[in-house]
GUDRENSE-469160 format. One line per 2 residues: for each residue x, y, z of N, C-alpha, C. Coordinates in steps of 0.1 Angstrom, whole numbers, always signed. Each point is the difference from the previous one (the first is absolute). Layout:
X Y Z X Y Z X Y Z ~ ...
***
This chain:
+715 +1405 +1365 +2 +18 +3 +8 +2 +15 ~ +7 +11 +0 +7 +3 +9 -6 +9 +10
-18 +6 -4 -3 +12 +5 -1 +10 -3 ~ -2 +12 +4 -6 +14 -9 +15 +9 +5
+2 +6 -11 +10 +12 +1 -4 +11 +10 ~ +9 +5 +9 -10 +9 +7 +1 +12 -9
-14 +4 +6 -3 +13 -7 -5 +1 -13 ~ -2 -11 -7 -1 +2 -12 -10 -11 -8
-3 -8 +12 -11 -11 -4 +5 -7 -11 ~ +12 -3 -4 +8 -12 -11 +5 -10 +10
-2 -11 -7 +7 -19 +2 +16 +6 -4 ~ +7 -8 +9 +14 +3 -7 +4 -8 -12
-12 -9 -6 +2 -5 -12 -3 +9 -9 ~ -11 +6 +1 -2 +14 -13 +12 +9 +0
+2 -1 +10 +11 +16 +2 +9 -5 -9 ~ +3 -13 -7 +11 +0 -8 -1 +7 -13
-13 +0 -1 -5 +8 -14 -2 +17 +1 ~ +4 +3 +7 +1 +14 +6 +16 +4 -9
-2 +13 -5 +11 +3 -9 +15 +6 +9 ~ +11 -1 -1 +6 +5 +13 +2 +14 -5
+9 +4 +8 +9 +14 +1 +9 +2 +5 ~ +9 +8 -4 +11 +2 +8 -3 +12 +10
+3 +2 +13 -3 +12 +6 +16 +8 +8 ~ +3 +6 -4 +10 +10 +3 +0 +2 +16
+17 -5 +4 +3 +5 +14 +7 +8 -1 ~ +10 -1 -8 +13 +11 -1 +1 +5 -11
-1 +13 +0 +5 +9 -14 +11 +11 +4 ~ +6 +2 -12 +13 +7 -2 +4 +3 -13
+1 +9 -6 +1 +1 -14 +16 +3 -4 ~ +5 -2 +10 +15 -3 +2 +11 -11 +0
-11 -8 +4 +3 -18 +1 -3 -7 -11 ~ +7 -13 -5 -2 -7 -8 +3 -13 +5
-12 -8 +4 +3 -13 +7 -2 -10 -9 ~ +10 -10 +0 +5 -9 -13 +3 -14 +9
+3 -4 +12 +0 -11 +5 -8 -1 +11 ~ -12 -11 +8 -13 +1 +8 +7 -14 +5
-3 -3 +12 +2 -12 +11 -14 -1 +8 ~ -11 -5 -2 -6 +0 +16 +5 -12 +5
-4 +1 +14 +5 -7 +8 -10 -11 +11 ~ -9 +14 +3 -14 -10 +5 -8 +15 -2
-12 -2 +6 -12 +9 -2 +1 +17 +4 ~ +13 +1 +11 +4 +8 +6 +14 +7 -10
+9 -8 -3 +13 +4 -5 +0 -3 -11 ~ +8 +8 -8 +0 +4 -16 +15 +10 +0
+7 -4 -9 +13 +7 -4 -1 +6 -15 ~ +2 +7 -4 +4 +8 -14 +11 +3 +1
+3 -1 -11 +13 +7 -2 +3 +9 -16 ~ +11 +11 -2 -4 +3 -15 +10 +14 -3
+0 +9 -6 +11 +6 -5 +2 +11 +12 ~ +13 +5 -3 +2 +6 +10 +9 -5 +12
+0 -12 +0 +10 -8 +14 -19 -2 +10 ~ -8 +5 -4 -9 -4 +6 -9 -7 +5
-2 -4 +15 -6 -10 +4 -15 +0 +10 ~ -10 -5 -1 -10 +5 +4 -5 -14 +9
-5 +3 +13 -7 -15 +8 -12 +7 +9 ~ -9 -10 -1 -11 +4 +11 -3 -14 +9
-2 +1 +9 -3 -6 +10 -16 -1 +5 ~ -6 +7 -6 -15 -3 +5 -9 +3 -11
+5 -10 -9 -12 -3 -16 +1 +13 -7 ~ +10 +6 +1 +0 +11 -11 -7 +13 +8
-6 +1 +14 -7 +16 +4 +11 +7 -2 ~ +14 -2 +4 +9 +9 +0 +12 -5 -7
+11 +10 -6 +16 -9 -8 +7 +7 +8 ~ +12 -1 +2 +15 +3 +2 +5 -2 -15
+6 +14 -6 +7 -2 -7 +17 +4 +1 ~ +8 -6 +1 +12 +0 +1 +13 +0 -13
+7 +8 +1 +11 -2 -9 +15 -6 +1 ~ +2 -14 -8 +12 -7 +8 +11 +9 -1
+8 +2 +12 +14 +8 -5 +9 -3 -12 ~ +0 +11 -9 +14 -5 -10 -7 -4 -11
-15 -1 +1 -6 -8 -13 -10 +11 -5 ~ +5 +11 +8 -11 +10 -10 -1 +5 -15
+11 -5 -9 -3 +0 -13 +2 -16 -3 ~ -7 -8 +6 -3 -17 -4 -12 +0 -5
-9 -10 -9 -11 -3 -1 -2 -13 +7 ~ -5 -3 +9 -4 -11 +8 -11 -7 -14
-3 -12 -4 -6 -7 -6 -9 -10 +7 ~ +4 -6 +14 -1 -13 +10 +0 -1 +12
-8 -3 +3 -1 -2 +18 -3 -11 +1 ~ +6 -9 +10 -3 -12 +6 +1 +0 +15
-13 -2 +5 +2 +3 +15 -7 -14 +7 ~ +3 -1 +14 -2 -6 +10 -9 +1 +7
+1 +10 +8 -10 +6 +13 +3 +13 -2 ~ -6 +11 +7 -1 +15 +3 +17 +3 -2
+9 -12 +7 +10 +8 +7 +9 -4 -13 ~ +4 -14 -9 +6 +0 -9 +0 -2 -13
+3 +5 -8 +1 +2 -10 +12 +2 -12 ~ -1 -4 -13 +12 +0 -10 -10 +12 -9
+13 +11 -6 -6 +6 -14 +14 +0 -11 ~ -9 +0 -13 +12 -4 -10 -1 +11 -9
+15 +7 -5 -5 +13 -3 +6 -7 -16 ~ -1 +10 -11 +0 -8 -12 +17 +11 -8
+3 -2 -12 +10 +8 -5 +12 -8 -1 ~ +12 +6 -11 +10 -9 -1 +7 -1 +7
+11 -12 +3 +12 +2 +7 -8 +1 +14 ~ +11 +12 +10 -5 +3 +15 -15 +8 +2
-7 -1 -10 -12 +9 +0 -8 -12 +5 ~ -5 -15 -3 -3 -9 +1 +4 -6 +17
-8 +2 +7 -2 -3 +20 -5 -8 +7 ~ +1 -6 +10 -8 -2 +6 +2 +5 +17
-13 +3 +6 +3 +4 +12 -11 -4 +11 ~ +6 -3 +12 -9 -5 +7 -3 +6 +13
-10 +0 +7 -3 +5 +14 -7 -15 +11 ~ +7 +8 +14 -8 -12 +6 -9 +9 +14
-1 +15 -8 -2 +5 +12 -15 +7 -10 ~ -7 -2 -3 -12 +7 -8 +5 +13 -9
+11 -3 -4 +6 +14 -8 +7 +12 +6 ~ +1 -4 +14 +7 +15 +9 +14 -1 -11
+7 -15 +1 +16 -4 -3 -1 -7 -11 ~ +9 +2 -12 +5 -7 -10 +13 -5 +0
+1 -14 -6 +12 -5 -2 +1 -1 -15 ~ +14 +3 -8 -1 -6 -12 +3 -13 -1
-7 -10 -5 +3 -13 -4 +6 -5 -7 ~ -1 +6 -10 +10 -3 -14 -4 +15 -10
+13 -1 -3 +1 +11 -12 +9 -6 -11 ~ -9 +0 -9 +7 -4 -17 +11 +2 -3
+13 -6 -4 +16 +4 -2 -3 -6 -17 ~ -7 -3 -6 -3 -5 -14 -2 +15 -9
+2 +3 -6 -1 +12 -11 -10 -3 -8 ~ +0 -16 -5 -9 -5 -10 -15 -1 +7
+2 -1 +11 -13 -6 +7 -12 +10 +0 ~ -9 -4 +4 -15 +8 +3 -7 -10 +10
-2 +2 +8 -8 -6 +7 -14 +6 +2 ~ -14 -10 +0 -11 +4 -4 -6 -6 +13
-4 -8 +7 -9 -2 +8 +9 -13 +11 ~ -4 -2 +13 +4 -7 +9 -8 -8 +8
-1 -13 +4 -12 -1 +10 +5 -15 +4 ~ -4 +0 +15 +2 -13 +9 -9 -13 +6
+10 -10 +0 -4 -10 +5 -8 -3 +12 ~ +8 +7 +10 -2 +3 +12 +13 +13 +7
+0 -5 +12 +4 +16 +5 +15 -1 -3 ~ +9 -13 -1 +17 -2 -3 -2 -1 -20
-10 -6 -4 +3 -2 -17 -6 +5 -11 ~ +4 +6 -7 -6 +9 -8 +11 +1 -14
-2 +7 -10 +5 +1 -12 -4 +9 -8 ~ +8 +9 -11 -3 +12 -3 +4 -2 -15
-8 +10 -11 +5 -5 -13 +4 +11 -10 ~ +11 -1 -7 +4 +9 -7 -3 +0 -14
+1 +11 -10 -3 -5 -17 +14 -6 +1 ~ -4 -8 -15 +16 -8 -4 +10 +7 -3
+11 -2 -2 +11 +3 -13 +9 -9 +0 ~ +8 +2 -13 +9 -11 -7 -8 -14 +1
-12 -4 +0 -5 -10 -1 -2 -3 +10 ~ -4 +3 +13 -4 -7 +15 -4 +8 +10
-8 -7 +4 -10 +6 +7 +9 +10 +15 ~ -1 +5 +5 +6 +4 +15 -11 -3 +9
+0 -10 +9 -8 +0 +14 +13 -2 +11 ~ -5 +5 +6 +6 -3 +16 -9 -3 +10
+2 -6 +13 -6 -8 +11 +3 +4 +12 ~ -5 -2 +14 +4 +1 +9 -4 -11 +7
+5 -5 +11 -2 -11 +8 +4 +5 +15 ~ +0 +15 +5 +4 +5 +14 -8 +10 +1
-14 +3 -5 -8 +9 +0 +11 +15 -4 ~ +2 -2 -8 +9 +11 -9 +9 +5 +6
+8 -5 +8 +11 +0 +5 +11 +5 -12 ~ -2 -14 -11 +11 -1 -6 -9 -4 -16
+5 +4 -12 -8 -6 -14 +10 -6 -6 ~ -2 -9 -9 +10 -14 -8 -7 +6 -13
+8 +0 -11 -9 -5 -14 -2 -15 +1 ~ -11 -2 -10 -2 -12 -1 +11 -6 -15
+3 -10 -1 +11 -2 -7 -11 -1 -12 ~ +2 +6 -11 -2 +2 -14 -5 -14 -7
+7 -9 +4 +1 -11 -8 -13 -11 +3 ~ -3 +5 +19 -14 -8 -3 -12 +9 -4
+1 +10 -7 -12 +12 -4 -1 -4 -16 ~ -11 -1 -4 +1 +1 -12 +4 +9 -5
+11 +2 -15 +3 +9 -5 -9 +10 -7 ~ +4 +15 -4 -11 +8 +3 +6 +7 -19
-15 +3 -5 +2 +6 -12 +6 +13 +3 ~ +6 +8 -16 +6 +11 +1 -11 +6 +6
+1 +12 +7 -8 +14 +6 -12 -9 +10 ~ -1 -10 +3 -9 -9 +9 +0 +6 +13
-8 +6 +5 -1 -1 +15 -17 +6 +8 ~ -1 +7 +5 -16 +3 +7 -1 +14 +1
-13 +5 +3 -5 +11 -1 -2 +3 +15 ~ +7 +11 +10 +0 +8 +13 -11 +3 +1
-13 -5 -5 -12 +9 -3 -7 +2 +17 ~ -3 -11 +6 -4 -4 +15 +4 -5 +12
+11 -6 -5 +8 -8 +8 -5 -16 +3 ~ -4 -2 -12 -4 -13 -2 +2 -11 -12
+10 +4 -3 +8 -6 -9 +6 -12 +4 ~ +2 -3 +15 +3 -14 +6 -12 -4 +10
+2 -11 +3 -8 -6 +9 +2 -13 +7 ~ -1 -3 +14 +2 -10 +6 -11 -7 +8
+4 -14 +1 -13 -10 +5 +5 -5 +10 ~ -7 -10 +2 +1 -9 +14 +9 -11 -5
+10 -6 +9 +7 -14 -5 +13 +7 -8 ~ +5 +13 -1 +13 -1 -7 -9 +7 -18
-12 +0 -3 -4 +9 -11 +3 +14 -3 ~ +3 -1 -10 +8 +14 -6 -4 +0 -12
-5 +14 -2 +1 +4 -16 +2 +13 -4 ~ +7 +0 -14 +0 +15 -5 -6 -2 -14
-4 +11 -5 -2 -1 -15 +6 +14 -8 ~ +0 -2 -14 +9 +7 -8 -6 +4 -7
+4 +10 -12 -6 +12 -11 +9 +5 -6 ~ +3 +8 -6 +8 +7 -12 +8 -9 -4
-3 -12 -9 +8 -14 -4 -1 +2 -13 ~ -4 +7 -5 -5 +2 -15 -8 -14 -9
-2 -6 +9 -3 -16 +0 -15 -5 +4 ~ +2 -4 +12 -12 -1 +7 +3 +0 +17
-11 +0 +6 +6 +0 +18 +0 -18 +7 ~ +7 +3 +12 +0 -13 +2 -2 +7 +17
-2 -14 +8 -1 +0 +13 +10 -11 +6 ~ +10 +6 +2 +13 -9 +6 +2 -2 +17
-4 -14 +4 -7 -5 +14 +12 -10 +8 ~ -3 +4 +12 +9 -9 +6 -7 -9 +9
+3 -9 +10 -8 -10 +7 +8 -1 +9 ~ +11 +4 +4 +14 -3 +12 +5 +11 +4
-6 +12 +1 +5 +13 +5 +9 +4 -10 ~ -1 +1 -10 +12 +4 -9 +8 -7 -1
+1 -14 +0 +14 -7 -1 +1 -5 -17 ~ -13 -5 -3 -1 +0 -20 -13 +8 -2
-3 +1 -16 -2 +6 -6 -9 -7 -16 ~ -9 +5 +2 -6 -9 -18 -9 +12 -1
-2 +0 -14 -10 +11 -7 -14 -6 -4 ~ -4 +9 -3 -14 -6 -11 -7 +13 -5
-8 +0 -12 +1 +13 -10 -13 -1 +2 ~ -5 +15 +2 -12 +1 +1 -7 +5 -14
-17 +4 -1 -6 +4 -12 +5 +15 -3 ~ +3 +7 +16 +2 +15 -3 +14 +3 -11
-7 +8 -8 +15 +5 -8 +10 +8 +2 ~ +6 +6 -9 +14 +3 +8 +9 +2 -13
-7 +12 -10 +7 +2 -13 +5 +13 +3 ~ +0 +2 +6 +8 +20 +3 +6 -3 +13
+7 +11 +5 +7 +2 +7 -9 +8 +12 ~ -10 +1 -4 -11 +9 +11 -13 -10 +3
+5 -16 -5 -13 -8 +1 +4 -10 +8 ~ -7 -7 +5 -1 -16 +8 -7 +2 +11
+5 -12 +13 -7 -1 +14 +8 +15 +7 ~ -12 +8 +8 +5 +7 +11 -5 -7 +13
-9 -10 -1 -2 -5 +17 -2 -14 -3 ~ +6 -5 +14 -8 -17 +0 -1 -1 +14
-15 -8 +4 -4 -3 +9 -6 -16 +0 ~ +4 -2 +15 -7 -12 +1 -14 +0 +14
-7 -7 -3 -13 -2 +9 +6 -12 +9 ~ +4 -9 -2 +10 -14 +8 +9 -5 -8
+4 -10 +5 +11 -11 -7 -4 +2 -15 ~ -6 -3 -5 -6 -5 -13 -5 +10 -9
-9 +8 +6 -7 +10 -6 +2 +15 -8 ~ +6 +6 -7 +6 +8 +0 -2 +13 -13
+1 +8 +2 +2 +12 -15 +6 +6 -4 ~ +4 +4 -14 +9 +7 -4 -12 +12 -8
+10 +12 -1 -5 +16 -1 +12 +6 -7 ~ -8 +7 -12 +5 +10 -10 -1 +2 -10
+5 +8 -13 -1 +9 -13 +7 +4 -1 ~ -4 +13 -9 +13 +9 -2 -7 +13 +5
+9 +3 +12 -2 +15 +3 -1 +11 -5 ~ +10 -1 -12 -4 +13 -8 -13 +0 -8
-4 -11 +0 -14 +4 -9 -11 -4 +8 ~ -5 +13 +5 -12 +4 +8 -12 -2 -9
+3 -3 -8 -17 +5 -7 -2 -19 -6 ~ +10 -7 +5 -3 -17 -8 -2 -5 +14
-10 -10 -2 +0 -12 +13 +3 -12 -10 ~ +12 -2 +5 +9 -15 -3 -5 -16 +7
+3 -9 -5 +1 -10 +6 +10 -4 +13 ~ -4 +4 +11 +7 +7 +9 +1 -9 +12
-9 -10 +1 -5 -7 +11 +2 -15 -3 ~ +6 -7 +12 +3 -17 -4 +1 -6 +14
-4 -9 +0 -3 -10 +10 +10 -13 +5 ~ -2 -6 +13 +7 -14 +0 -7 -8 +11
+4 -12 -3 -13 -10 +10 +10 -6 +7 ~ +17 -4 -8 +7 -7 +6 +14 +3 +2
-3 +14 +11 +10 +6 +5 +10 +5 -8 ~ -4 +9 -11 +6 +3 -7 +13 -4 -13
-4 -15 +1 +10 -9 -13 -8 +3 -12 ~ -16 +3 -6 -6 +2 -9 -9 +11 +1
-3 +11 -7 -8 +7 -3 -8 +2 -10 ~ -13 +4 +2 -12 +2 -11 -8 +15 -1
-1 +6 -7 -5 +11 -5 -14 +3 +5 ~ -6 +7 +7 -9 +5 +5 -5 +16 +0
-12 +5 +5 +0 +11 -2 -9 +7 -12 ~ +8 +12 -5 +9 +8 +5 -6 +13 +10
+10 +4 +8 -4 +9 +9 -3 +14 -10 ~ -9 +7 +2 -1 +8 -8 +3 +15 +4
+14 -4 +1 +7 +20 +1 +8 +0 -13 ~ -2 +11 -2 +14 +3 -11 +14 -1 +8
+8 -2 -13 +13 +0 +5 +3 -15 +2 ~ +8 +3 +16 +9 -8 +9 -8 -2 +12
-8 -15 +2 -2 +1 +16 +14 -1 +9 ~ -3 +15 +7 +14 +3 +7 +1 -16 +14
-13 -2 +8 +1 -9 +7 -14 -9 +3 ~ +3 -9 +3 -11 -10 +4 +0 -7 +13
-11 -6 +6 -2 -9 +12 -9 -6 +1 ~ +2 -14 +7 -12 -8 +3 -2 +7 +14
-12 -6 +1 -13 +4 +11 -3 -13 +8 ~ +12 +3 +9 -8 -13 +14 -9 -1 +2
-8 -9 +3 -13 -4 +8 -10 +4 -7 ~ +0 +3 -13 -13 +4 -11 -7 -9 +0
-9 +0 -5 -10 -11 +2 +0 -5 -13 ~ +6 +4 -10 +2 -5 -13 +16 +8 -1
+9 -9 -13 +14 +2 -5 -3 +15 -1 ~ +6 +6 +5 -4 +16 -3 +18 +9 +1
-1 +8 -10 +15 +9 -3 -6 +15 -4 ~ +13 +5 +4 -4 +16 -1 +12 +3 -7
+0 +10 -10 +12 +10 -8 -5 +10 +1 ~ +14 +7 -2 +0 +11 +1 +13 +8 -12
-3 +11 -5 +9 +9 -10 -4 +15 -2 ~ +9 +6 -1 -2 +13 -2 -10 +5 -9
-10 -10 -6 -8 +3 -9 -17 -5 +8 ~ +3 -4 +12 -12 -5 +9 +4 -16 +7
-14 -6 +4 +1 -11 +9 -8 -4 -4 ~ -5 -16 +1 -9 -11 -4 -1 -12 +8
-8 -7 +1 +0 -9 +11 -6 -12 -10 ~ +2 -14 +5 -7 -9 -9 -2 -12 +15
-12 -9 +0 -5 -9 +14 +0 -11 -8 ~ +6 -1 -16 -4 -15 -3 +16 -6 -6
+8 +1 +8 +12 -2 -4 +5 +10 -12 ~ +1 +11 -2 +1 +7 -7 -3 -2 -19
-12 -14 +0 -10 +1 -14 -4 +19 -3 ~ -9 +2 +11 -7 +13 -5 +8 +11 +9
-3 +13 -1 +6 +7 +5 -7 +13 +0 ~ -1 +10 +14 -6 +7 -1 +6 +16 +5
+0 +17 -7 +5 +5 +4 -4 +7 +10 ~ +9 +2 +9 -5 +6 +15 +3 +14 +0
+8 +10 -6 +2 +13 -5 +11 +3 -8 ~ +4 +11 -2 +8 +3 -9 +11 +8 +3
+1 +2 +15 +12 +8 +7 +14 -9 +0 ~ +11 +9 +1 +10 -7 +0 +5 -6 +10
+7 -14 -1 +3 -8 +12 +9 -6 -8 ~ +14 -6 +7 +8 -8 -4 +2 -10 +8
-3 -3 +10 +2 -9 +12 -11 -6 +8 ~ +1 -10 +7 -7 -8 +7 -1 -10 +9
-9 -1 +11 +9 -8 +10 -17 -9 +7 ~ -3 -10 +0 -10 -5 +5 +3 -11 +9
-11 +0 +8 +6 -10 +14 -16 -7 +6 ~ -10 +5 -7 -11 -9 +3 -13 +4 -13
-12 -3 +3 -11 +0 -12 -1 +15 +2 ~ +4 +9 +7 -5 +13 +5 +9 +8 +6
+12 -5 -1 +14 +2 +5 +7 +5 -8 ~ +5 +14 -9 +7 +2 -11 +4 +15 -4
+7 +3 -1 +8 +11 -4 +1 +5 -14 ~ +4 +11 -4 +3 +1 -13 +7 +17 -2
+15 +0 -10 +3 +12 +6 +5 +3 -14 ~ +8 +15 -1 +1 +9 -15 +7 +13 +5
-6 +3 -10 +5 +16 +2 -6 +9 +8 ~ +7 +1 +8 -11 +13 +10 -12 -8 +13
+1 -11 -1 -9 -7 +9 +1 -16 +4 ~ -3 -1 +12 -3 -15 +6 -14 -2 +3
-7 -11 -6 -14 -4 +0 -5 -14 +2 ~ -11 +0 +9 -4 -8 +7 -11 -11 -10
+0 -11 +0 -10 -6 -10 -15 +1 +6 ~ -7 +0 -5 -14 +3 +11 -8 -11 -7
-9 -4 +6 -13 -5 -7 -10 -2 +9
***
């Protein structure tokens, strides 16, 4: 027993049985947040449409919102942050609309770290292993995925040799729904997840900072261009999950969740998450007393405390993205709002 919770007479172990909720901390009907990164219990970054970036340094009590200069026509779909000062944001779009910006002063100023020059590329997500090394992923064209990486903190980016990456199927790519179609882990582990292949879905992983890549088929279907994996997340180097579905079929719940216990070498179906259409974002909850996952979608949010075998709905509000750093420290964001996880 850990003791009584202040003011409510419950032990910590009892609190695990309480249903969670989202508490709105920032609301603005003109904004749509799609990328989110919690750095600590005080520092959280969000990025979204109209080139907007939001930052809190006091746990969400106050938020500052800025528009990145020259990016007001762009849609930021991902953010990766290291501190209250340092962050990268990625915008989507064909050709030069796919960009990566960086800041080292809390968003006061921004540097164009990368601007895509390939007219057929469309970048979806970015993730970093550390402050120096990271990679970004684009939808495929001409039978090849487009992966780029940096080893100098975004000072330069180079394309990873396509010969080192499994070939792509026609139309295969990712869904830039939450900034979580790629993930990085310790000691050079990295993953990206696919959809829209017309066949099945894959998680393609590296164990050496992107030098080499290998594929694994998952049980999540991808029979249409609107169906596949939207999100990949790992609790540790071995245990991870993928989330997906068909985002156009909001009245249907799909086999939308699968797990791995061997770092992504193999995947097994679990769930499903009781959310219609596609799950846009999923996250592990670090430090939870049991293996816990949270999922969000335009049709609502849900959580599981048994490694995804069973799920309970949290609410029916639209959230697109989420980020957790502790058992009770997490945020979700979507159309018009950024909210904190409360339990």
